[in-house]
N, C-alpha and C positions, 0 to 999 in steps of 0.2 A: 858080172859072173858068167855069162855064157863064155868070154873071152877067157876067163881063167880055166875053164873046165876043158875048153880048147886046148889050151896051152899044157894043161896036164895031159891030157889024152896024147898028144903030140911029142911028152916028154920034154917039153921045152923048160918046163917050170915045174919042178916035182916036189919043191919044200913046202908040202903041205900035210897037215895031219889026215889022216883017212876020213875023220868026223867031218871034218870041212868039206871034202868032198863029196861024202854022202848027203851031208844038210843040203847043199847047193845043186846038187841033182835031183833028190826029192823035191825041192820047193819047185824046181825049174818043170820037173815032169807034171807037178801038182798043176802049176799054171798053165799048161799047153794041155794037160788032159782034160776030155770033154765030161770026164766024171767027177763031180766034185761034191763036196756036201751040201752046199745049194747051187741048183743047177745055174749056169750063167743065163741062160732063157730068162729069167728074173731081172727085170731093169735094176740097175744099181746094186742091189743086194748079192745078184749073182756074182758080181767081179769082187764084191766084198772080202769073201772068204779068200779067193786067191791072193790079193793082195794083203791079208792078215799073214797068210804062210809065209809069202816072199818076204816081209818086214821082219817077221818073226825069225826067219833065216837069215837076214839080215845084221841083226841083233848078234847074233850066233857068231857068225863069220866076218865081221867087220873088220876087225885088227889083220885078219889073213888076206883080205880082199885088198886093202889098202898096202901090206908087205907087196903083194903083188902087182899092185900099179907102179910102186915104187920101183920095183926090179925091172918092169916094162919100160919105164921113162928112163931109167939108168941104161938100160940096152937096146934103146932106140927100137923096141918092137911097135909095130904099128898093126893094127885090128883091123881086118878087112870081114 
């Protein structure tokens, strides 16, 4: 998902609905944010909400990510 956002920002791959960009960006920001519903300092449970947000986002955008991966493969794009 990070690669997809990077390609979108660099205008290499822009064939995405705005909702997909918003969903992925929001999920990634929540994942890296120290402010969560359940603090990450709580063992195991602290990371569960992060994983749940990313998993929910994946369900929403899976087909768009697969199309991006196919485009990347077809165009020999390598992620750095």
